[in-house]
C-alpha positions as CSV (number, residue, x, y, z in Angstrom):
1,X,18.7,-13.4,35.8
2,X,17.4,-13.1,32.4
3,X,18.4,-16.0,29.7
4,X,17.5,-15.4,26.3
5,X,17.4,-18.1,23.4
6,X,17.6,-16.6,19.9
7,X,15.5,-17.9,17.4
8,X,17.1,-19.2,14.1
9,X,16.4,-18.0,10.8
10,X,14.5,-14.8,11.5
11,X,13.4,-13.0,8.4
12,X,12.2,-9.5,9.9
13,X,12.9,-6.7,7.2
14,X,13.1,-3.9,10.1
15,X,14.1,-5.3,13.3
16,X,17.5,-7.6,13.4
17,X,17.7,-10.5,16.2
18,X,21.4,-10.7,16.6
19,X,23.0,-12.0,19.5
20,X,26.4,-10.5,18.8
21,X,25.3,-7.3,18.4
22,X,23.5,-7.6,21.6
23,X,26.5,-8.9,23.3
24,X,28.5,-5.8,22.1
25,X,26.2,-3.3,23.2
26,X,25.9,-4.7,27.0
27,X,29.7,-5.1,27.0
28,X,30.5,-1.5,25.9
29,X,27.6,0.3,27.9
30,X,28.2,-1.7,31.0
31,X,28.3,0.7,34.1
32,X,26.1,3.6,32.3
33,X,23.1,2.6,33.9
34,X,21.4,2.4,30.1
35,X,21.7,-1.5,29.7
36,X,21.7,-4.4,32.1
37,X,24.5,-6.2,33.1
38,X,25.9,-8.6,31.2
39,X,26.9,-11.9,32.5
40,X,27.5,-14.7,29.9
41,X,26.7,-16.0,26.5
42,X,27.1,-19.3,24.3
43,X,25.3,-21.6,22.2
44,X,22.5,-24.6,23.3
45,X,21.6,-27.1,20.6
46,X,22.5,-24.7,17.5
47,X,21.2,-21.7,19.2
48,X,22.8,-18.5,20.7
49,X,21.9,-17.7,24.4
50,X,22.7,-14.6,26.3
51,X,22.3,-13.9,30.0
52,X,22.3,-10.7,32.0
53,X,21.1,-9.6,35.4
54,X,17.1,-9.0,35.9
55,X,16.2,-5.3,36.3
56,X,13.3,-5.4,38.8
57,X,10.8,-2.6,37.2
58,X,8.0,-1.7,35.3
59,X,7.6,-1.4,31.1
60,X,7.7,2.1,30.2
61,X,4.3,3.9,30.3
62,X,4.6,7.5,31.1
63,X,7.0,10.8,31.1
64,X,8.1,10.8,27.4
65,X,10.3,13.5,28.4
66,X,12.5,11.3,30.6
67,X,12.7,8.6,27.5
68,X,14.1,11.5,25.2
69,X,16.8,12.5,27.8
70,X,17.9,8.8,27.6
71,X,18.1,8.6,24.3
72,X,20.0,11.7,24.2
73,X,22.4,10.1,26.4
74,X,22.6,7.2,24.3
75,X,23.4,9.2,21.3
76,X,26.4,10.9,22.9
77,X,27.9,7.5,23.8
78,X,31.2,6.3,21.7
79,X,30.4,4.3,18.7
80,X,30.7,0.3,19.0
81,X,32.9,-1.2,16.5
82,X,31.4,-4.2,14.4
83,X,28.0,-2.8,14.1
84,X,26.3,-2.3,10.8
85,X,25.5,1.3,9.5
86,X,21.8,1.9,9.6
87,X,19.6,3.9,7.2
88,X,20.5,7.5,7.0
89,X,18.5,9.8,4.7
90,X,15.0,9.8,2.9
91,X,16.4,7.8,-0.1
92,X,17.7,5.1,2.3
93,X,14.4,5.1,4.0
94,X,12.5,4.7,0.8
95,X,14.6,1.7,-0.3
96,X,14.2,0.0,2.6
97,X,10.3,0.7,2.5
98,X,10.1,-0.8,-1.3
99,X,12.0,-3.7,-0.1
100,X,9.4,-4.3,2.7
101,X,6.3,-3.4,0.4
102,X,7.6,-5.8,-2.1
103,X,7.0,-8.6,0.3
104,X,3.6,-7.0,0.7
105,X,0.0,-8.0,-1.2
106,X,-2.1,-5.0,-2.2
107,X,0.7,-2.4,-1.6
108,X,-0.8,0.2,-4.0
109,X,-2.2,2.2,-1.2
110,X,1.0,2.9,0.4
111,X,2.7,3.3,-2.9
112,X,0.3,5.9,-3.7
113,X,1.6,8.1,-0.7
114,X,5.3,7.9,-1.0
115,X,6.7,11.1,0.4
116,X,8.4,13.5,-1.9
117,X,11.3,15.5,-1.6
118,X,14.5,14.6,-0.3
119,X,16.5,14.9,3.4
120,X,20.0,14.2,3.0
121,X,22.1,11.5,5.2
122,X,23.3,12.7,8.5
123,X,26.9,13.5,8.3
124,X,27.9,12.2,12.1
125,X,26.0,8.8,12.5
126,X,26.0,7.7,16.1
127,X,25.2,4.8,18.1
128,X,21.6,4.1,18.0
129,X,19.3,1.5,19.8
130,X,17.5,0.5,16.8
131,X,14.3,-0.6,18.6
132,X,13.6,1.8,21.8
133,X,9.7,1.2,21.9
134,X,8.0,1.2,25.3
135,X,8.3,-2.6,25.7
136,X,12.1,-2.2,25.6
137,X,12.2,0.3,28.3
138,X,12.5,-0.5,32.0
139,X,11.7,2.0,34.6
140,X,13.1,1.3,38.0
141,X,14.5,3.4,41.1
142,X,13.4,6.8,39.2
143,X,15.6,5.7,36.0
144,X,15.2,4.0,33.0
145,X,17.2,1.4,31.2
146,X,17.2,-0.2,27.4
147,X,16.7,-3.5,27.1
148,X,16.5,-5.9,23.8
149,X,19.6,-4.6,22.2
150,X,19.4,-7.0,19.0
151,X,19.4,-4.1,16.6
152,X,21.9,-1.6,17.5
153,X,23.3,0.1,14.6
154,X,25.8,3.1,13.7
155,X,23.2,5.5,12.2
156,X,21.2,8.4,12.3
157,X,19.6,9.4,15.8
158,X,16.5,10.4,14.5
159,X,15.5,6.7,14.0
160,X,15.4,6.1,17.5
161,X,13.3,9.3,18.1
162,X,11.0,8.0,15.3
163,X,10.7,4.4,16.5
164,X,9.7,5.8,20.0
165,X,7.3,8.3,18.8
166,X,5.8,5.9,16.3
167,X,1.8,5.5,17.1
168,X,1.8,2.0,16.1
169,X,4.7,1.0,18.5
170,X,3.0,2.9,21.2
171,X,-0.2,1.3,20.4
172,X,1.3,-2.3,20.5
173,X,2.9,-1.8,23.6
174,X,1.2,0.8,25.6
175,X,-2.3,0.6,24.0
176,X,-2.7,3.9,22.6
177,X,-0.4,6.5,21.0
178,X,1.3,9.2,22.7
179,X,-1.1,12.3,23.1
180,X,0.1,15.6,21.6
181,X,1.1,17.0,24.7
182,X,3.2,13.8,25.4
183,X,4.9,14.1,22.0
184,X,5.7,17.7,22.6
185,X,7.3,17.3,26.0
186,X,9.7,14.4,24.4
187,X,10.7,16.7,21.4
188,X,11.3,19.6,24.1
189,X,13.4,17.4,26.1
190,X,15.5,15.7,23.7
191,X,18.7,17.5,24.2
192,X,19.7,18.5,20.3
193,X,17.1,20.6,18.9
194,X,18.8,20.2,15.5
195,X,18.2,16.7,15.4
196,X,14.6,17.4,16.6
197,X,14.2,19.4,13.3
198,X,15.9,16.4,11.4
199,X,13.2,14.3,12.7
200,X,10.4,16.4,12.0
201,X,11.6,16.7,8.2
202,X,12.1,13.0,8.1
203,X,8.8,12.0,9.7
204,X,6.8,11.4,6.5
205,X,9.6,8.7,5.7
206,X,9.4,7.5,8.9
207,X,5.5,6.9,9.4
208,X,5.6,5.5,5.6
209,X,7.9,2.8,6.4
210,X,6.4,2.0,9.6
211,X,2.9,1.4,7.8
212,X,4.7,-0.8,5.5
213,X,6.0,-2.8,8.3
214,X,2.6,-3.1,9.8
215,X,1.2,-4.4,6.6
216,X,3.9,-6.8,6.3
217,X,3.3,-8.1,10.0
218,X,-0.5,-8.2,9.4
219,X,-0.2,-10.1,6.5
220,X,2.3,-12.9,7.4
221,X,0.2,-13.2,10.9
222,X,-2.9,-13.3,8.9
223,X,-4.8,-10.3,10.3
224,X,-6.7,-7.7,8.3
225,X,-5.0,-4.3,8.6
226,X,-4.6,-3.4,12.3
227,X,-5.1,-0.7,14.3
228,X,-1.2,0.1,14.3
229,X,-1.1,0.3,10.6
230,X,-4.6,2.5,10.7
231,X,-2.6,4.5,13.0
232,X,0.5,5.0,11.2
233,X,-1.2,5.7,7.8
234,X,-3.0,8.3,9.4
235,X,0.0,9.8,10.9
236,X,1.8,9.9,7.4
237,X,-1.4,11.6,5.7
238,X,-1.3,14.2,8.4
239,X,2.1,15.2,7.7
240,X,2.5,18.5,5.5
241,X,5.2,17.4,3.8
242,X,3.6,14.3,2.8
243,X,3.0,13.7,-1.0
């Protein structure tokens, strides 16, 4: 059994920590194999808790194509009522990034490389995990299960693609970004080529936002710019579409 006790008053500008959302996702997706089995939830000394069955396995580390197939299945699931709308389109991503940078010191470097152009919102928002990084994917018995459902949304599926492919998130959880071959395998195995093309169009904004998030985290934790920040900024600068 896993019992999660949720921290009070979290103020993360990108990743929510909502026990109600996690309960809703585990209950709605129960039986699909994509989530742990929900057991119970409640409150303890004013803090929310939630319990689910433990999945013996290992944190994901290889076979990016398998993750792409898992996310493709997730994005085909029915929407869950009560979930918030996620960022959708380049304007919304830019607004969110400016909000994050407004909480940072020395944001001029990132403000100077804001992507140009516009990608319109996705017209058919779907259920997304909102945080499908390697640490939230358990490999077991030849399959994969997503855990840590604190921030699911109804949004643009490319959000999940961007978070998994993020060099910063791969560095933090796996110790290294994906290789070019691993990234290509992921994009090749994702079942909707049109969404892959959309992700590639939005990639500069996703890298820009993640670089801003890394800057915020580094400053919050009293660190100099981290390897994760450097990787994300380099990825942004490598985008041909980036300004």
